[in-house]
C-alpha angles and dihedrals in degrees: 000000000000122000119217090258092051091048090053092052093047092047089049095056093038089059092047100043099128097048089045092051090050089051089051091051089049092051090050091049093051091048094046095049099033098043108024089164087072092066095086089053096045098045096068089050094061095082098048093045091048092046090052091049091051091047089056090047094049091049087065093052113079109224091229087066091053090050091053091046092058088065094050096104094170092059094043092049092049093051092048096048093045094049102038105029108028102029095052090057089054092045092051091054095046094044090061087074089070099027091116090067110061095197093052091043095054092044091052093047094047094054102036096047094056119073118217120253102179125047091018085079090058095049091045090055092048090055094049094257129147098272093168091058092047090049089052089051094051098090091049093047091050094048096047095048091052090051097044103036095080091051094049092047089051092051097042103034108017136250096301091066092064093076091072097065117100127163097214099082090050093050093045092049092048093050097043100037102033114017101041097044090045093051091046092049091049090052092050092047090051091048091048091060090060108022136044090224091067092050091049091055090050092052094045094049092046089053091048097055096100096046090046092052090048090051091049093050093046094047095047094047094041093050097047109032098078093058091050092047091061091061099031096134094054094040093051086081093066097048094078088047091056094043091049090048092053092050095047093042091056089053091047092050093048094049092045091054092050095046090050090046093233121169121255098267091048093048091051089051091052090050092054092043093054092045103042118075136203096248099145090052099047094043092086089054091053092046089056092061119110122266096265087062095045092126092065096082089048089053088054092049091049089057089053092054093047091045095051091056090045092050092053089052093045093053086070099029102049095060087057094046095045115042 
């Protein structure tokens, strides 16, 4: 259990989440640019750090809430329509700005057509959104994006782009980042109802949420920034595309929630779902592309860096926009 001193520390960093997350991004940027040789060490640590963050998040979501959320067809339908009907239209329009460069085009399409199913749950919770409902929607979002991505690539980039799609990265990410942390959190919650040890783990992980998010941000930025820096001139073209997408996606999510008459937490969840993309999952697909398209994975990484900054801003902004 927490001592008064521990409670004070936790309350301190809970009140200062956004500045602390910006500091973490800054630390990652300094590390990525100042010590690019650290990238090969940091990159393999992304998945375990993110899995631990999600484990802490899932511990704070009672499984009974997830069970109820599965039956919330209005929310599920809104998330699906927003992500797979409205967002692709926006992506097609924005992607025309880089359509003359095939590598950039495929990178942009890969990342913007695939909604996030992992750390979006964390950011949704931080903004007071319905994280249980978004967690319940994760399997469906993953399945639908795998089924529809080939078709959208065919329409937006031509037949040659289809060769990049593989199911394995999606399955691996879903198992490691959703299934395993969820099963572990369910086990700890069950233990906590009978044993003090389980309750201690719950309290410790709840207190560690901010440091874990800071670690995740620093590791992701530090591991990816050096590669982007080497192609900064070419990649500068996709930054306005990603910024514009984030702005429009927030508007789409907010309107979708209102049209569907969702409550405030659910609407916030839709906003984060439409805005946050599956960059860490599609990156292996981009890395598998042939040498002439070598800039595609860097375009994916650039979206991650833009998105992380946007997410930190939206944690504060969305509660003001949707209330």
